[in-house]
RODO-2510 file (C-alpha; in nm, 4 decimals, decimal comma):
residues 393
     n   res          X          Y          Z
     1     x     0,0014    -0,0025     0,0090
     2     x     0,1431     0,3365    -0,1117
     3     x     0,0980     0,6563     0,0897
     4     x    -0,1647     0,7809    -0,1413
     5     x    -0,3609     0,4500    -0,1057
     6     x    -0,3152     0,4564     0,2682
     7     x    -0,4524     0,8130     0,2682
     8     x    -0,7596     0,7225     0,0937
     9     x    -0,7821     0,4259     0,3477
    10     x    -0,8144     0,6760     0,6382
    11     x    -1,0420     0,8774     0,4632
    12     x    -1,2682     0,5833     0,4241
    13     x    -1,2454     0,5010     0,7864
    14     x    -1,3330     0,8675     0,8716
    15     x    -1,6294     0,8043     0,6499
    16     x    -1,7406     0,4998     0,7957
    17     x    -1,7236     0,6619     1,1442
    18     x    -1,9367     0,9359     1,0196
    19     x    -2,2081     0,7157     0,8665
    20     x    -2,2267     0,5034     1,1815
    21     x    -2,2928     0,8357     1,3823
    22     x    -1,9755     0,8013     1,5918
    23     x    -1,8263     1,1280     1,4487
    24     x    -2,0383     1,4442     1,3198
    25     x    -1,7586     1,5902     1,1089
    26     x    -1,7180     1,6776     0,7349
    27     x    -1,4852     1,4224     0,5635
    28     x    -1,1640     1,6168     0,4871
    29     x    -1,0474     1,6033     0,1283
    30     x    -0,7158     1,4497     0,2205
    31     x    -0,5344     1,2943     0,5193
    32     x    -0,1615     1,3529     0,5539
    33     x     0,0213     1,0322     0,5782
    34     x     0,4048     1,0304     0,6750
    35     x     0,6544     0,8025     0,8399
    36     x     0,6491     0,8157     1,2038
    37     x     0,8239     1,0517     1,4068
    38     x     1,0108     1,0520     1,7196
    39     x     0,8140     0,8334     1,9450
    40     x     0,5988     0,6830     1,6667
    41     x     0,6026     0,3170     1,5533
    42     x     0,4776     0,1200     1,2716
    43     x     0,5332     0,1891     0,8975
    44     x     0,3105     0,5358     0,8630
    45     x     0,1466     0,7925     1,0970
    46     x    -0,1365     1,0225     1,0513
    47     x    -0,2543     1,3189     1,2371
    48     x    -0,6101     1,2873     1,1144
    49     x    -0,7731     1,2694     1,5018
    50     x    -0,5930     1,6151     1,5841
    51     x    -0,7491     1,7628     1,2613
    52     x    -1,0855     1,6565     1,3410
    53     x    -1,0771     1,6994     1,7207
    54     x    -1,2036     2,0455     1,7039
    55     x    -1,4932     2,0213     1,4414
    56     x    -1,6020     1,7016     1,6337
    57     x    -1,6046     1,8605     1,9657
    58     x    -1,3841     1,5731     2,1254
    59     x    -1,0388     1,5288     2,2607
    60     x    -0,8281     1,4038     1,9936
    61     x    -0,7427     1,0825     2,1595
    62     x    -1,1035     1,0105     2,1828
    63     x    -1,1420     1,0786     1,7849
    64     x    -0,8310     0,8492     1,7493
    65     x    -0,9937     0,5605     1,9648
    66     x    -1,3250     0,5893     1,7327
    67     x    -1,1081     0,5765     1,4245
    68     x    -0,8900     0,3081     1,5291
    69     x    -1,1120     0,0075     1,4734
    70     x    -1,2280     0,1137     1,1548
    71     x    -0,8637     0,1492     1,0216
    72     x    -0,7572    -0,1818     1,1800
    73     x    -1,0449    -0,3415     0,9766
    74     x    -0,8959    -0,1859     0,6551
    75     x    -0,7446    -0,4095     0,3818
    76     x    -0,3557    -0,4149     0,3995
    77     x    -0,3645    -0,2817     0,7620
    78     x    -0,1969    -0,5081     1,0442
    79     x    -0,2258    -0,3016     1,3262
    80     x    -0,3026     0,0590     1,4596
    81     x    -0,1741     0,2064     1,7775
    82     x    -0,2154     0,5537     1,9305
    83     x     0,0557     0,7540     2,0493
    84     x     0,1484     1,1044     2,1863
    85     x    -0,1574     1,3448     2,1727
    86     x    -0,3608     1,1153     1,9260
    87     x    -0,1292     1,0257     1,6437
    88     x    -0,2844     0,6986     1,4871
    89     x     0,0291     0,4548     1,3980
    90     x    -0,0116     0,2159     1,1369
    91     x     0,1478    -0,1112     1,0662
    92     x     0,0732    -0,2504     0,7102
    93     x     0,0063    -0,6075     0,6312
    94     x     0,1769    -0,8286     0,3643
    95     x     0,2171    -0,6579     0,0186
    96     x     0,3077    -0,3045     0,1169
    97     x     0,6816    -0,2943    -0,0421
    98     x     0,5402    -0,4734    -0,3476
    99     x     0,2575    -0,2334    -0,3984
   100     x     0,5149     0,0636    -0,3310
   101     x     0,7406    -0,0816    -0,6178
   102     x     0,4534    -0,1153    -0,8671
   103     x     0,3565     0,2604    -0,7957
   104     x     0,6954     0,3731    -0,8542
   105     x     0,7357     0,1757    -1,1579
   106     x     0,4061     0,2999    -1,2901
   107     x     0,4939     0,6772    -1,2101
   108     x     0,8478     0,6758    -1,2843
   109     x     0,9595     1,0458    -1,2954
   110     x     0,6574     1,1799    -1,1657
   111     x     0,6457     0,9869    -0,8377
   112     x     0,6029     1,1932    -0,5525
   113     x     0,4480     1,4881    -0,7424
   114     x     0,1166     1,6268    -0,6245
   115     x    -0,1231     1,9053    -0,6189
   116     x    -0,1057     2,1080    -0,3031
   117     x    -0,0179     2,4231    -0,5004
   118     x    -0,2143     2,3379    -0,7975
   119     x    -0,2844     2,6852    -0,9647
   120     x    -0,0983     2,8962    -0,7310
   121     x     0,1869     3,1330    -0,8304
   122     x     0,4865     3,1565    -0,5634
   123     x     0,6668     3,4686    -0,6074
   124     x     1,0220     3,4563    -0,4880
   125     x     1,2254     3,7365    -0,4341
   126     x     1,6120     3,7135    -0,4219
   127     x     1,9410     3,9341    -0,3914
   128     x     2,1902     3,8948    -0,6696
   129     x     2,3809     3,6303    -0,4738
   130     x     2,5111     3,2913    -0,6270
   131     x     2,3541     3,0743    -0,3561
   132     x     2,0259     3,2720    -0,3489
   133     x     2,0074     3,2161    -0,7511
   134     x     2,0663     2,8621    -0,7166
   135     x     1,8141     2,7929    -0,4406
   136     x     1,5691     2,9729    -0,6449
   137     x     1,6395     2,7927    -0,9485
   138     x     1,5731     2,4668    -0,7634
   139     x     1,2785     2,5811    -0,6060
   140     x     1,1074     2,6459    -0,9770
   141     x     1,1324     2,2958    -1,0179
   142     x     1,0391     2,1808    -0,6848
   143     x     0,7362     2,3960    -0,6766
   144     x     0,6572     2,2715    -1,0317
   145     x     0,6181     1,9113    -0,8900
   146     x     0,3175     2,0161    -0,6595
   147     x     0,1444     2,2087    -0,9721
   148     x     0,2569     2,5304    -0,8638
   149     x     0,4468     2,8140    -1,0656
   150     x     0,7400     2,9877    -0,9122
   151     x     0,8311     3,3445    -1,0276
   152     x     1,1840     3,4700    -0,9532
   153     x     1,2258     3,8447    -0,9021
   154     x     1,5237     4,0126    -0,7830
   155     x     1,5755     4,2901    -0,5299
   156     x     1,8458     4,5681    -0,4861
   157     x     1,9458     4,5701    -0,8439
   158     x     2,2725     4,6842    -0,9808
   159     x     2,2954     4,9474    -1,2527
   160     x     2,4957     4,6673    -1,4467
   161     x     2,2916     4,3491    -1,5473
   162     x     2,4576     4,0564    -1,3221
   163     x     2,6632     3,8232    -1,5251
   164     x     2,5048     3,4733    -1,6011
   165     x     2,6588     3,1615    -1,4162
   166     x     2,6309     2,8107    -1,5485
   167     x     2,4543     2,7638    -1,1865
   168     x     2,1663     2,9817    -1,2564
   169     x     1,9591     2,7850    -1,5169
   170     x     1,6257     2,9817    -1,4633
   171     x     1,5771     3,3087    -1,6055
   172     x     1,4222     3,5617    -1,3613
   173     x     1,0454     3,6097    -1,4382
   174     x     0,8430     3,9279    -1,3879
   175     x     0,9450     4,2732    -1,3049
   176     x     1,1836     4,3565    -1,0341
   177     x     0,9847     4,4383    -0,7379
   178     x     1,2566     4,7042    -0,5958
   179     x     1,2973     4,9217    -0,8981
   180     x     1,1906     5,2793    -0,8565
   181     x     1,1642     5,5618    -1,1219
   182     x     1,4598     5,7252    -0,9410
   183     x     1,7599     5,5920    -0,7852
   184     x     1,6294     5,6550    -0,4202
   185     x     1,6716     6,0290    -0,4617
   186     x     1,3848     6,2382    -0,3467
   187     x     1,2766     6,5731    -0,5686
   188     x     1,4071     6,8912    -0,4109
   189     x     1,1408     7,1091    -0,2301
   190     x     1,3685     7,3857    -0,2029
   191     x     1,2849     7,7106    -0,4085
   192     x     1,5273     7,9499    -0,5517
   193     x     1,6184     8,2817    -0,3726
   194     x     1,4132     8,5703    -0,4328
   195     x     1,5475     8,9724    -0,3794
   196     x     1,3107     9,1714    -0,2173
   197     x     1,2570     9,5244    -0,3318
   198     x     1,3302     9,8055    -0,0815
   199     x     1,0352     9,9107     0,1373
   200     x     0,8491     9,5760     0,0602
   201     x     0,5832     9,4712     0,3306
   202     x     0,7196     9,1985     0,5493
   203     x     0,7108     8,8559     0,4053
   204     x     0,3838     8,6880     0,4779
   205     x     0,3622     8,3263     0,6124
   206     x     0,3292     8,0840     0,3487
   207     x     0,0486     7,8048     0,3706
   208     x     0,1794     7,4740     0,3887
   209     x     0,2073     7,3015     0,0639
   210     x     0,1623     6,9213     0,0132
   211     x     0,4775     6,7069    -0,0656
   212     x     0,4920     6,6367    -0,4453
   213     x     0,4021     6,2626    -0,5224
   214     x     0,6725     6,0202    -0,4725
   215     x     0,7685     5,7971    -0,7243
   216     x     0,5773     5,4454    -0,7203
   217     x     0,7497     5,1245    -0,5426
   218     x     0,5745     4,8396    -0,6334
   219     x     0,4794     4,6388    -0,2994
   220     x     0,5497     4,2531    -0,2913
   221     x     0,2640     4,0100    -0,3435
   222     x     0,1306     3,9283    -0,0104
   223     x     0,2415     3,5499    -0,0316
   224     x     0,5917     3,6716    -0,1743
   225     x     0,8870     3,4562    -0,0058
   226     x     1,2231     3,6421     0,0218
   227     x     1,4841     3,4204     0,0138
   228     x     1,8100     3,5357     0,1831
   229     x     2,0209     3,2124     0,2246
   230     x     2,3504     3,2847     0,4146
   231     x     2,6034     3,3321     0,1366
   232     x     2,8883     3,1385     0,0311
   233     x     3,1989     3,2550     0,1916
   234     x     3,3946     3,2026    -0,1426
   235     x     3,2941     3,1418    -0,5127
   236     x     3,1827     2,7591    -0,5777
   237     x     3,2592     2,7536    -0,9409
   238     x     3,5904     2,5746    -0,9154
   239     x     3,4078     2,2875    -0,7859
   240     x     3,2267     2,2449    -1,0913
   241     x     2,8399     2,2722    -1,1457
   242     x     2,7204     1,9222    -0,9589
   243     x     2,9576     1,9806    -0,6422
   244     x     2,8805     2,3507    -0,6487
   245     x     2,5295     2,2941    -0,6476
   246     x     2,5215     2,0358    -0,3908
   247     x     2,7546     2,2611    -0,1504
   248     x     2,4928     2,5409    -0,1966
   249     x     2,1774     2,3066    -0,1627
   250     x     2,2440     2,0651     0,0931
   251     x     2,3019     2,3183     0,4031
   252     x     1,9942     2,4515     0,5587
   253     x     1,9287     2,8147     0,4512
   254     x     2,0526     2,9698     0,7830
   255     x     2,3706     2,7611     0,7658
   256     x     2,6873     2,8929     0,5956
   257     x     2,7916     2,6558     0,3015
   258     x     3,1172     2,4779     0,3086
   259     x     3,3150     2,5464    -0,0010
   260     x     3,5892     2,2881    -0,0163
   261     x     3,7459     2,0131    -0,2061
   262     x     3,5651     1,7618     0,0046
   263     x     3,2613     1,7564    -0,2020
   264     x     3,4714     1,6267    -0,5101
   265     x     3,6567     1,3317    -0,3214
   266     x     3,4921     0,9832    -0,4061
   267     x     3,4589     0,8295    -0,0518
   268     x     3,1965     0,7657     0,1978
   269     x     3,2381     1,0755     0,3964
   270     x     3,1291     1,2849     0,1104
   271     x     2,7246     1,2759     0,0951
   272     x     2,7128     1,3881    -0,2722
   273     x     2,9368     1,0969    -0,3621
   274     x     2,7195     0,8685    -0,1708
   275     x     2,4001     0,9702    -0,3382
   276     x     2,5337     0,9425    -0,7092
   277     x     2,7563     0,6204    -0,6099
   278     x     2,4332     0,4632    -0,4720
   279     x     2,2140     0,5619    -0,7953
   280     x     2,5082     0,4222    -1,0241
   281     x     2,5216     0,0771    -0,8048
   282     x     2,1407     0,0533    -0,8964
   283     x     2,2110     0,0634    -1,2483
   284     x     2,5131    -0,1745    -1,2150
   285     x     2,2662    -0,4290    -1,0483
   286     x     2,0347    -0,4135    -1,3286
   287     x     2,3192    -0,4920    -1,5804
   288     x     2,4690    -0,7664    -1,3671
   289     x     2,1319    -0,9338    -1,3202
   290     x     2,0588    -0,9182    -1,6826
   291     x     2,3850    -1,1133    -1,7598
   292     x     2,2581    -1,3731    -1,4974
   293     x     1,9012    -1,3664    -1,6864
   294     x     1,7289    -1,2014    -1,3897
   295     x     1,4922    -0,9279    -1,3991
   296     x     1,3015    -0,7380    -1,1392
   297     x     0,9625    -0,8427    -1,0144
   298     x     0,7634    -0,6445    -0,7310
   299     x     0,7515    -0,8607    -0,4343
   300     x     0,7803    -0,8426    -0,0412
   301     x     1,1254    -0,8010     0,1007
   302     x     1,1508    -0,9794     0,4386
   303     x     1,2021    -0,7710     0,7337
   304     x     1,5260    -0,9141     0,8269
   305     x     1,6916    -0,8026     0,5053
   306     x     1,9766    -0,5472     0,5793
   307     x     1,8441    -0,1957     0,4982
   308     x     1,5211    -0,3307     0,3361
   309     x     1,2807    -0,1760     0,5723
   310     x     1,4940     0,1358     0,5799
   311     x     1,4813     0,1726     0,2094
   312     x     1,1068     0,1068     0,1622
   313     x     1,0349     0,3588     0,4347
   314     x     1,2900     0,6144     0,2480
   315     x     1,0912     0,5599    -0,0788
   316     x     0,7691     0,5820     0,0709
   317     x     0,8624     0,9071     0,2403
   318     x     0,9739     1,0731    -0,0858
   319     x     0,6311     1,2335    -0,1559
   320     x     0,5854     1,4004     0,1831
   321     x     0,9692     1,5253     0,1643
   322     x     0,8814     1,6813    -0,1826
   323     x     0,5597     1,8450    -0,0611
   324     x     0,7460     1,9994     0,2399
   325     x     1,0298     2,1143     0,0267
   326     x     0,7978     2,3196    -0,1879
   327     x     0,5700     2,4404     0,0722
   328     x     0,8769     2,5348     0,2994
   329     x     1,0832     2,6635     0,0172
   330     x     1,3446     2,4469     0,1555
   331     x     1,5577     2,2309    -0,1158
   332     x     1,7821     2,1324     0,1516
   333     x     1,5077     1,8907     0,3036
   334     x     1,5091     1,7122    -0,0490
   335     x     1,9040     1,6725    -0,0399
   336     x     1,9122     1,5187     0,2981
   337     x     1,6355     1,2844     0,2186
   338     x     1,8359     1,1512    -0,0787
   339     x     2,1345     1,0815     0,1332
   340     x     1,9036     0,8730     0,3728
   341     x     1,7764     0,6806     0,0647
   342     x     2,1219     0,6471    -0,0671
   343     x     2,2596     0,5092     0,2612
   344     x     1,9498     0,2506     0,2858
   345     x     2,0420     0,1284    -0,0837
   346     x     2,3895     0,1049    -0,0182
   347     x     2,3149    -0,1156     0,3052
   348     x     2,0624    -0,3219     0,0820
   349     x     2,2527    -0,3842    -0,2453
   350     x     2,4455    -0,6788    -0,1148
   351     x     2,1390    -0,8853    -0,0915
   352     x     2,0100    -0,8245    -0,4146
   353     x     2,1972    -1,0609    -0,6631
   354     x     2,2665    -1,4448    -0,5918
   355     x     2,5909    -1,5374    -0,4342
   356     x     2,8150    -1,8298    -0,5567
   357     x     2,6133    -2,1078    -0,7180
   358     x     2,2850    -1,9563    -0,5837
   359     x     2,0223    -1,9774    -0,8570
   360     x     1,8081    -1,6323    -0,9228
   361     x     1,4830    -1,6908    -0,7304
   362     x     1,1733    -1,4698    -0,6707
   363     x     1,3210    -1,3128    -0,3470
   364     x     1,5942    -1,1798    -0,5805
   365     x     1,3815    -1,0629    -0,8358
   366     x     1,1841    -0,8678    -0,5528
   367     x     1,4911    -0,7317    -0,4117
   368     x     1,6247    -0,6156    -0,7692
   369     x     1,2909    -0,4430    -0,8550
   370     x     1,3136    -0,2502    -0,5065
   371     x     1,6716    -0,1629    -0,5858
   372     x     1,5645    -0,0345    -0,9310
   373     x     1,2813     0,1956    -0,8190
   374     x     1,5220     0,3390    -0,5676
   375     x     1,7439     0,4502    -0,8538
   376     x     1,4419     0,6020    -1,0197
   377     x     1,3887     0,8222    -0,6999
   378     x     1,7468     0,9165    -0,6460
   379     x     1,7957     1,0042    -1,0300
   380     x     1,4698     1,2139    -0,9893
   381     x     1,5607     1,3971    -0,6747
   382     x     1,9068     1,4888    -0,8152
   383     x     1,7466     1,6130    -1,1323
   384     x     1,5395     1,8465    -0,9121
   385     x     1,8188     1,9836    -0,7566
   386     x     1,9727     2,0366    -1,1048
   387     x     2,2530     1,7736    -1,0523
   388     x     2,3541     1,4877    -1,2913
   389     x     2,3066     1,1247    -1,1920
   390     x     2,5561     0,9162    -1,4024
   391     x     2,5155     0,5336    -1,4477
   392     x     2,8723     0,4746    -1,4111
   393     x     3,0806     0,6039    -1,1398
***
């Protein structure tokens, strides 16, 4: 069962509780389903009980207790546990991994795309700074995955047009929000001196005059996001386009990026290398399996397979991470999740192909299918960051 399918299952449980008179609420349009947070358990968790507590006029714990049996009886759900203030933690039954693999295979490059920003325009205001340019360029693509359209506007423009860089691939859209008719200078209110004739009457007090109109300065859109990530301490260009973008995107916006040759070394201490190497390993597994006459076939992976549960969880959580990255204008969330996915894949890869005289089995084909869709997600995530995903590394 994929997160989308589980979300529908949660909504069906709410609808059954309403139909049976246990809850008096309007069934929401969607239910948020994510991997469990700290203190949680199972495969997924939902805050639907907290969401319905106020309209139902009941404590969230009581709403969760009402929904729990309806969820437990749902197909594909093995167990439901209530934690914290009313979170429903769901453990899936057999078939969850296979269903997820089939879903990613079907959607491929658009897996994780949603519609939470459908029809919305997201204005982004940025300074002329290379890190801000790269973050905005990445957000244009991430926002598009959720149905929105990001428009980039610059603030504090200089007289000269800034030089284009290979890292800023999206041209700014729209008009500069900070541009004025004059360069900050106000019109002079002083009058020229006048010479008075002899024996003239004493000067009369002049009535106050209204100030002349000031140049119009457009105001930002009320939903405009101003991006001011901490600038890089030095020019990242010598690192090359892929490493430079990673160096600027992987840290959170408020953290100072580290610009060093460490982003180029091919060893496990380099997160970018691990992500790209994990993707290359999935392609190598497909090639080596083909030489053995083995192809991937979706199936369940036993819980005792190293990295299996972690990999399924990371792939299942990818849509939620993509949504949060778009809503919070935080591409670093996507970058860090790719590292989590890559680490799980690298722990899992050793179980995929037969060893020694072992013949390919259904278990090997299921693990191969899981590794292949992990490669699909890694490649898609890197593409959104503007970073290449080579098949050989």
